[in-house]
Each structure stands twice: as structure tokens, then as C-alpha cells.
N, C-alpha and C positions, 0 to 999 in steps of 0.2 A: 437465981441460978439457971433457970431455963433460958433467960435472955443471953447469958454468957455462953451456954451450950449452942444456942442458935447462932450467935456471932461466930463461934469457932467453926460451926458447920458451914457458914457462908465463906469463911476463909478457906476451908478445905475445898469447897466447890470452886471458888475463885482460882485457887492454885491449880486445881485439876484442869480448869478451863484454859489457863495460861499455858500449862504444859501441853494440852491438846493442840492449841494454836501453834506452838513452837515445833512439836514433834509428831503431831497427829498424821502428818503426811506419810510417815513411815508405815502407819497402819494400812494405808491404801494399797501397799504392795501385797498385803495378805487378804484384805477384804475391800474390794473395789467400792462397795456401797458407802464406806466411811467418807469418801470424797464428798458425798452429798451433805454431810455434816461439817466436814473440815473446811471446805471452801467458804461457806458463810461465816464460820468462826474466824477464819483468817481475815476476811474482809472487815469484820467488826473490830478485831484486834488492831489491824492497821489503821483504820479510821480513828479509833480511840487514841492511839499513840500519835499519829501525824497531825490530827486536828486539835489535840489537847482536850478531848472530851473526858468526862468523868464516867467511868463504868458504873451503872446503877447498883452493882453489888457493893461498891465501896461505901456509899452513903447508907445503904441498908445495914452493913456491918457496923458502922459507926453509931447508928441509931440504936441498934441492939446492945452495943457496948455501953452506951450512956444509960439505957433502960436497965441494964444489969449492974449499974453502979460502978462501971469501969471508966477509965479515962480514954477519951477518943484521941486519935492521933491526927496530925495535919498532913496534908499531901495525899499522894495516891497510894494504892495498894502496892504497886511496883516499887515506889520509893521507900515505903515502910518495911516491906517484907523481903523483896528480891535484891535490891541494891546492896543492903548490908551483907548479904551472903556473897555476892559477887565481888564487892569491894569492902572488906572488913576494915574497921578503923585502925587496927593494928598494922595494916599494910600500907597505910598512908605515909607519904614522904614527910 
């Protein structure tokens, strides 16, 4: 049970990180110091996507899922969680 909760916490953190990379720049208009966090986050996000790296949070989540007797998925976090939201199977030609 604890492994499942830990895996879910990693997913929430990962999602928050992705959202921060995408939209965190808007926070800079209110709080200038956020740029010190946002710029390295964007660099990491761009490198992971462009170079095909695996974010360390994905293997961590998968290990926790397996330890919690859940099935691990294949592919990346984005492919598993984000793409189905943006491109639902029902909207496929």
C-alpha cells in the first residue's frame, strides 16, 4: 500500500514539474525570483525531450509500482499520462 501511495506521489510531483516547465514562466511576471527555478527546469525538460533521455522520476515510479504489486507501463511519463489526454482514442480517425 505504501509503495502505491509513493508511486502516486511521484506521479503528482512529475505532473507538477511538467506543468511548471510549460507554464512556470507566467509566475515570473509576479515573482521574479521564480526565474531562478524555471530556467533550469526548462533546460532539463528540453534536454529530456530533444535527446530522448528518460527522466529519473519515471523509473522511480515504475519501481514503486512493481514493489506495490501493480503493473508497470512501457514508454515515458508523457506517453502514458499526457498524450492520452491530448489525443483521446475516441478522437482518432
